[in-house]
C-alpha positions in Angstrom: 11.2 32.5 -2.8 7.9 32.6 -0.8 6.0 32.8 -4.1 7.7 29.7 -5.4 6.9 28.0 -2.1 3.2 29.1 -2.3 2.9 27.7 -5.8 4.2 24.3 -4.7 2.6 24.2 -1.3 -1.0 25.1 -2.1 -1.6 22.6 -5.0 0.2 19.9 -2.9 -2.0 20.6 0.2 -5.1 20.6 -2.0 -4.1 17.2 -3.5 -3.7 15.7 -0.1 -7.0 16.9 1.3 -9.2 14.2 -0.3 -7.1 11.5 1.4 -7.4 13.3 4.8 -11.2 13.3 4.4 -11.2 9.7 3.2 -9.1 8.2 6.0 -10.7 10.1 8.9 -12.1 7.6 11.5 -10.5 4.7 9.6 -8.3 2.1 11.4 -4.7 1.4 10.3 -2.7 -1.4 11.8 1.0 -0.6 11.3 3.7 -3.3 11.7 7.2 -1.8 12.1 10.1 -4.2 11.7 12.7 -4.2 14.5 15.3 -3.4 11.8 13.7 0.0 11.4 14.2 0.9 15.0 17.7 -0.6 15.0 18.5 1.7 12.0 17.5 4.8 14.0 14.2 5.5 12.1 12.0 5.5 15.2 11.9 9.4 15.8 10.7 10.1 12.3 8.3 7.1 12.3 6.8 8.4 15.5 6.4 11.9 14.1 4.7 10.6 10.9 2.3 8.3 12.9 1.5 11.2 15.3 0.6 13.3 12.2 -1.5 10.5 10.7 -3.3 10.1 14.0 -3.9 13.9 14.3 -5.8 13.7 11.0 -8.4 11.4 12.5 -6.9 8.0 11.8 -7.1 5.3 14.6 -3.6 3.7 14.8 -2.6 0.3 16.2 1.2 0.0 16.2 2.8 -3.4 16.3 6.6 -3.4 16.7 9.0 -6.2 15.7 12.2 -7.0 17.6 14.1 -9.5 15.5 17.6 -7.8 15.6 17.2 -6.6 19.2 16.6 -10.2 20.4 19.5 -11.5 18.3 21.7 -8.8 19.9 20.7 -9.9 23.4 21.3 -13.6 22.4 24.8 -12.7 21.0 25.6 -10.8 24.3 24.8 -14.0 26.2 26.8 -16.2 23.7 23.7 -17.9 22.5 22.9 -18.8 18.9 19.7 -17.5 17.2 17.9 -20.4 15.6 15.2 -20.4 12.9 13.2 -23.0 11.0 10.5 -22.5 8.3 10.9 -18.7 8.7 10.1 -18.7 12.4 12.3 -18.3 15.5 12.8 -21.4 17.7 12.4 -19.8 21.2 14.2 -21.7 23.9 14.2 -20.4 27.5 17.2 -18.1 26.9 15.6 -16.7 23.7 12.4 -16.1 25.7 14.3 -14.1 28.3 16.0 -12.1 25.6 12.7 -11.4 23.9 11.1 -10.2 27.1 14.1 -7.9 27.7 14.1 -6.6 24.2 10.3 -6.0 24.2 10.5 -4.0 27.5 13.3 -1.9 26.2 11.6 -1.1 22.9 8.3 -0.3 24.6 10.1 2.4 26.6 11.9 3.7 23.5 8.6 3.9 21.6 6.7 5.6 24.4 9.5 8.1 24.8 9.5 8.8 21.0 5.8 9.7 21.2 6.2 11.8 24.3 8.5 14.4 22.6 7.0 17.8 22.1 9.9 20.0 21.2 9.1 23.4 19.5 9.8 23.5 15.8 9.3 19.8 15.3 6.3 18.0 13.9 5.5 16.7 17.4 5.2 20.3 18.8 1.8 20.7 20.6 0.8 17.1 20.1 -0.4 14.8 22.8 -0.2 11.2 21.8 -1.3 8.8 24.4 0.2 5.3 23.8 -1.5 2.5 25.6 -0.4 -1.2 25.6 -1.8 -4.2 27.3 -2.4 -8.0 27.2 -4.5 -7.8 24.1 -3.2 -11.1 22.5 -4.0 -14.6 23.7 -1.5 -17.1 22.3 -1.0 -20.8 21.8 2.2 -22.7 21.2 3.4 -23.4 17.6 4.3 -26.9 18.9 6.3 -29.4 16.9 6.1 -28.9 13.1 7.9 -31.3 10.7 9.9 -32.6 13.6 11.0 -29.2 14.8 10.0 -28.2 18.4 9.4 -24.5 18.4 9.3 -24.4 22.3 8.2 -21.0 23.5 7.3 -19.7 20.0 3.6 -19.1 19.7 0.7 -18.2 17.3 -2.2 -15.8 17.9 -5.2 -17.6 19.4 -7.4 -14.6 20.1 -7.4 -10.8 19.8 -9.1 -8.7 22.4 -11.1 -6.6 19.8 -13.3 -4.9 22.5 -10.3 -3.8 24.5 -8.4 -2.4 21.5 -11.5 -0.7 20.1 -12.3 1.0 23.4 -8.7 2.2 23.7 -8.8 3.6 20.1 -12.2 5.3 20.8 -10.6 7.1 23.7 -8.2 8.7 21.2 -5.1 6.7 22.2 -2.7 4.9 20.0 -2.5 1.2 20.8 1.0 -0.3 21.1 1.3 -4.1 20.8 4.5 -6.1 21.4 4.9 -9.5 19.6 4.1 -11.3 22.8 1.0 -13.3 23.9 -0.1 -15.2 26.9 -1.9 -18.5 27.3 -5.0 -18.7 29.6 -2.6 -20.4 32.1 -0.3 -17.3 32.0 2.5 -18.9 29.9 4.4 -16.3 27.7 4.9 -17.0 24.0 7.2 -15.2 21.6 5.2 -14.3 18.5 6.2 -12.7 15.1 5.3 -9.1 14.5 4.0 -10.0 11.0 1.5 -12.6 12.4 0.4 -10.3 15.2 -0.2 -7.3 12.9 -2.1 -9.5 10.4 -4.3 -11.1 13.1 -5.1 -7.8 14.7 -5.9 -6.2 11.3 -8.3 -9.1 10.5 -9.9 -9.1 13.9 -10.5 -5.4 13.8 -11.5 -5.5 10.1 -9.0 -2.6 9.7 -9.0 -0.4 6.7 -5.3 -0.8 6.1 -2.5 -3.1 7.2 0.9 -1.5 6.6 4.3 -3.2 7.0 7.2 -0.8 7.4 10.1 -3.1 6.4 13.6 -3.6 5.2 12.3 -4.4 1.6 11.1 -1.7 -0.8 8.0 -3.6 -1.9 7.3 -6.3 -4.5 9.2 -6.0 -7.8 7.3 -6.0 -11.1 9.4 -9.1 -12.0 10.0 -10.7 -8.6 12.7 -13.1 -9.9 15.0 -10.1 -10.8 16.7 -7.6 -8.5 14.8 -4.3 -8.1 16.2 -1.5 -10.2 15.4 1.0 -13.0 14.5 -1.8 -15.4 12.6 -3.7 -12.7 10.6 -1.2 -10.6 8.3 -1.7 -7.7 4.8 -2.9 -8.6 2.8 -0.2 -6.8 -0.5 -2.1 -6.9 -1.1 -5.8 -6.9 -4.7 -7.1 -7.2 -5.4 -9.9 -4.7 -5.8 -12.5 -7.4 -2.4 -11.5 -8.9 -0.7 -11.6 -5.5 -2.2 -15.0 -4.7 -1.0 -16.4 -8.1 2.5 -14.9 -7.5 2.6 -16.4 -4.0 1.8 -19.8 -5.3 4.9 -19.7 -7.5 7.3 -18.6 -4.8 9.3 -20.9 -2.4 8.4 -20.7 1.3 9.9 -17.6 2.9 12.8 -18.2 5.2 13.9 -14.6 5.8 12.2 -11.2 5.8 14.0 -10.3 2.6 12.3 -13.1 0.7 9.6 -11.9 -1.7 6.9 -14.2 -0.1 7.7 -13.1 3.5 5.5 -10.0 3.8 3.4 -10.8 0.8 1.9 -13.9 2.4 0.6 -11.8 5.3 -0.8 -9.2 3.0 -2.7 -11.8 1.0 -4.0 -13.5 4.2 -5.3 -10.1 5.5 -6.9 -9.2 2.2 -8.6 -12.6 1.9 -10.0 -12.1 5.4 -11.6 -8.7 4.8 -8.8 -6.1 5.1 -9.2 -4.4 1.7 -5.7 -2.9 1.4 -2.4 -4.0 2.8 0.9 -2.4 2.1 4.7 -3.2 2.1 6.8 0.0 2.4 10.5 0.7 3.0 11.7 2.3 6.2 14.9 3.4 4.3 12.8 6.2 2.6 12.2 9.1 5.0 8.4 9.8 5.2 7.5 6.5 3.5 4.3 6.2 5.6 3.1 9.7 4.6 4.1 9.0 0.9 2.2 5.7 0.8 -1.0 7.0 2.5 -1.3 10.6 1.2 0.3 10.5 -2.3 -1.4 9.0 -5.3 1.3 6.6 -6.6 2.6 5.8 -3.1 6.1 4.4 -2.4 5.8 0.6 -1.9 3.4 -2.2 -3.0 -0.3 -2.2 -2.1 -2.2 -5.5 -2.3 -5.8 -4.6 -2.9 -9.0 -6.8 -2.7 -11.1 -5.9 -5.7 -13.9 -8.4 -5.1 -16.2 -5.6 -4.0 -16.0 -4.3 -7.6 -14.3 -5.8 -10.5 -11.3 -3.9 -12.1 -10.5 -5.9 -15.2 -9.8 -5.9 -18.9 -13.0 -5.6 -21.1 -14.4 -8.3 -23.3 -17.0 -8.2 -26.2 -19.9 -8.4 -23.7 -18.9 -5.0 -22.2 -19.2 -3.0 -25.5 -22.8 -1.9 -24.8 -21.9 -0.7 -21.2 -18.8 1.2 -22.4 -20.9 3.0 -25.1 -23.5 3.9 -22.5 -20.9 5.2 -20.2 -19.0 7.4 -22.7 -21.9 8.7 -24.8 -22.8 11.7 -22.6 -19.2 12.8 -22.6 -19.0 12.5 -26.3 -22.1 14.6 -26.7 -20.8 17.5 -24.5 -17.4 17.4 -26.3 -15.3 16.1 -23.5 -14.5 12.9 -25.5 -13.9 12.4 -29.2 -16.8 10.4 -30.7 -16.1 6.6 -31.2 -18.4 4.3 -33.2 -19.6 1.0 -31.9 -17.5 -0.7 -34.6 -14.4 1.0 -33.3 -15.1 0.0 -29.7 -15.9 -3.6 -30.7 -12.6 -3.7 -32.6 -10.5 -2.3 -29.8 -12.4 -3.8 -26.8 -9.3 -5.7 -25.6 -7.5 -2.4 -25.2 -10.1 -1.3 -22.6 -9.8 -1.6 -18.8 -13.1 -1.2 -16.9 -14.5 -0.9 -13.3 -17.7 -2.9 -13.1 -20.0 -3.4 -10.2 -23.1 -5.7 -10.2 -23.0 -5.7 -14.1 -22.8 -1.9 -14.4 -19.6 -0.2 -15.8 -18.6 2.8 -13.8 -15.3 3.7 -15.4 -13.2 2.8 -18.4 -10.1 3.7 -20.4 -8.3 2.3 -23.4 -4.5 1.7 -23.9 -3.1 2.1 -27.5 0.6 1.2 -27.5 3.3 2.7 -29.8 6.1 0.2 -29.1 8.6 1.9 -31.5 8.4 5.0 -29.3 8.3 3.1 -26.0 5.0 4.9 -25.1 1.2 4.4 -25.2 -1.8 6.6 -25.4 -4.5 6.3 -22.7 -7.7 7.3 -24.4 -11.4 7.5 -23.4 -10.8 7.7 -19.7 -14.3 8.1 -18.3 -15.9 7.9 -14.9 -19.6 7.7 -14.3 -21.1 10.8 -12.6 -22.5 8.4 -10.0 -19.1 7.3 -8.8 -17.0 10.4 -9.3 -14.8 11.3 -6.4 -14.6 7.6 -5.2 -11.2 6.8 -6.8 -12.5 4.8 -9.9 -10.5 7.0 -12.3 -7.3 6.4 -10.2 -7.9 2.6 -10.2 -8.2 2.6 -14.0 -5.2 4.8 -14.4 -3.1 2.5 -12.2 -4.1 -0.6 -14.1 -3.4 1.1 -17.4 0.1 2.1 -16.1 0.6 -1.5 -15.0 -0.4 -2.8 -18.4 2.0 -0.4 -20.1 4.9 -1.4 -17.8 4.3 -5.1 -18.6 4.6 -4.2 -22.3 8.1 -2.7 -21.5 6.9 0.9 -22.2 8.5 3.9 -20.6 5.6 6.4 -20.6 1.9 6.9 -21.2 0.3 10.0 -22.7 -3.2 11.5 -22.9 -4.8 14.2 -25.1 -7.3 16.3 -23.2 -9.1 19.6 -23.5 -10.7 19.9 -20.1 -9.1 17.7 -17.4 -5.5 18.9 -17.3 -5.5 19.5 -13.6 -6.6 15.9 -12.8 -3.7 14.6 -14.8 -1.1 17.1 -13.4 -2.0 15.9 -9.8 -1.2 12.4 -10.9 2.2 13.0 -12.3 1.6 14.0 -15.9 3.4 16.9 -17.5 2.4 19.0 -20.5 4.5 18.6 -23.7 4.3 20.1 -27.2 2.2 18.0 -29.7 5.4 17.5 -31.7 6.5 15.1 -28.9 3.8 12.6 -30.1 5.0 9.4 -31.9 4.9 10.0 -35.7 1.9 7.6 -36.2 -0.1 9.5 -33.6 1.0 12.9 -34.8 -0.5 12.2 -38.2 -3.9 11.7 -36.5 -3.7 14.7 -34.2 -6.7 17.1 -34.7 -5.1 20.6 -34.7 -8.6 22.2 -34.7 -9.5 20.5 -31.4 -6.3 21.9 -29.8 -6.0 19.1 -27.3 -3.3 19.4 -24.7 -0.7 16.5 -24.7 0.3 15.3 -21.3 2.9 12.6 -20.5 3.7 10.5 -17.5 7.0 8.6 -17.2 6.6 5.1 -15.7 9.3 4.8 -13.1 
């Protein structure tokens, strides 16, 4: 038994290590929906956030309290009222929000104070500090609706939050803000988390929510035939948002997506929507290659895109050294010119740093990923993963169920990213006829869930 455990644990731990190094000293703003706490997920979320913090990440936690406020309102026989996706906060709702926020703050602090032996919190010391970090202003009257005590973020105390994080504490922020005259305003968790992430120029904004992410086809229910789109480039997310109706409820596709897009456009490079229903979703999204939800990523720093005829010279220059040392099969300029639309590239300032080609075999519901190449200058920076994810995305949009590669030297890289080795006989008939038995390439397949 221990041998089996060792064989699974050691490769897993090694595969996680690059992410631990990458995220050390980075800042994550995590917005947790009140529904997650109502569903009893707080103990495990606290454990996972404590682990993430123990690996050197600076964490700002913003909690929601939508169901808790509604519960308090119901107890007082008062109706919860919404308009344009926002709560209308009258004086009774404001009292309920203050009561709910106080109760939740105590629950969250208690969850981070546990240190029971044989639990992930054993031996941990997580200081959770909160304060009046948010200055707010009233929403006012919009389209004839008076939002009363509902507010929007006017200013974030970046200095105060940064000093608290630098002390090694986790910052806890409730969705409340105060005006310069001391008036209290009820805010939304999503807006507070987004504003804090932008003000801090955080490395990640993560929403832990009641939705599993954004579906590949947002107009259809999520399922086996319509999986989660694990990575949305900012431009694609913006285009999708423009087609969607205004979000009225958290389960609407646009609800969290609009905040992810806003954050990315304002300098937060990556924002995530992940489900609280999956135990360990935070750890899976942060430390596992494919993640669990949807990540909106700003690619303006470097262009991840499909190739065009102007890129042929750059692709040749990139792959030539790897053809010479036998890592790649030699391809002629004519071949690349013919197939250039099949290529996905990472390009920065006119230089191509990574590429791969996708050759579909629709009759077998699969496609070959060929010529995956990363420049020695950028190896270890995730360019290969970016290209792989885009190739997977292209294959899914074609309705394919898997992708395969033929490799002689990089089996381990593919294994770590979900590929499994199969016999060459598995290959589609058309590809099997072209298989070079002398080269003895290993065939590896990844199913597209």
